[in-house]
Steps between C-alpha positions, in 0.01 A plus 500: 500500500195370346258320737155369540469703814293822474762785517535673826451880428737725681214713637344198659797373698459485874767655729639132572512427122684828423754420771551161360532630141750763622701236671500266190599788266786609746654149510427390139420799287175367351202276583579237246445145623247408762505830669191663343308190594632514852389868536141359523605330830743743644579313817589193293683715251715676766620179645553322158681782345726526807575132471574549136737769565701282733486196259601709207758744642627380845597140495846333499461406131646722220240650254576237228422214743186672624373554140576147414268382792237753376507376142489140623179576690340701216571209260358245738184704551486593124479874610533711195483824695765394746728388204445825315609703800794294616656355173659834407608545868660157504692581174629829654607311818718269287286196443547369151226511240575124438416421853187715485386345178528157645312582807216657296491192290484272810831361442802449731755760414871450473595733791810721533595349831421257767319746725243573224447127446446460868252787515319344210486163676370665825236694314374210284493266793301746710261584224465150349504290818423753774808422678885434500654169548735441781785458253415826325439687822847389637667605180317842498569569855858431453543721194256787587456468881169478667424871509545532121289183451220659696525800263500278194170339615364846578580625152329198343198534732470870450520486125251210495252746673589762236436234216170408658389857509616583151344181358170539683444851375664450153769771579747548225694790374355696213756365255 
């Protein structure tokens, strides 16, 4: 990824940075995203990447639903780097290009099902208004259950942190 951060040279990594790098590479296969920035603060990076692993791979949502939340978050924060990474993953997970394009353009998509629409409402309400109304909460808890609702909010929060990091350091793919 391109970044305004000075590159961390392999020879200059501390033992803690090497351990974090190896952990990230083992779980994700690369350092794309905020990970090269987080290597500069290995304690933060260790906790953040562990949270990211849970949010991305170990929630009650299916991959298509998780990627929808990630793209909504990327669009809200206008995070080009996050979009570049997750748009192809979202398409592979089954999210339609029509939905992706609408999100990128800041429009409300025509969703394939009611669960996607509800995820959109939760994310937009959380990001736009910093909360969820009682009515939306009741509907969300009924459809997803409170455990999954906690996971939904965690995904939005984690990928907001990712967007902040990528935007602050102008991190984008080389494409």
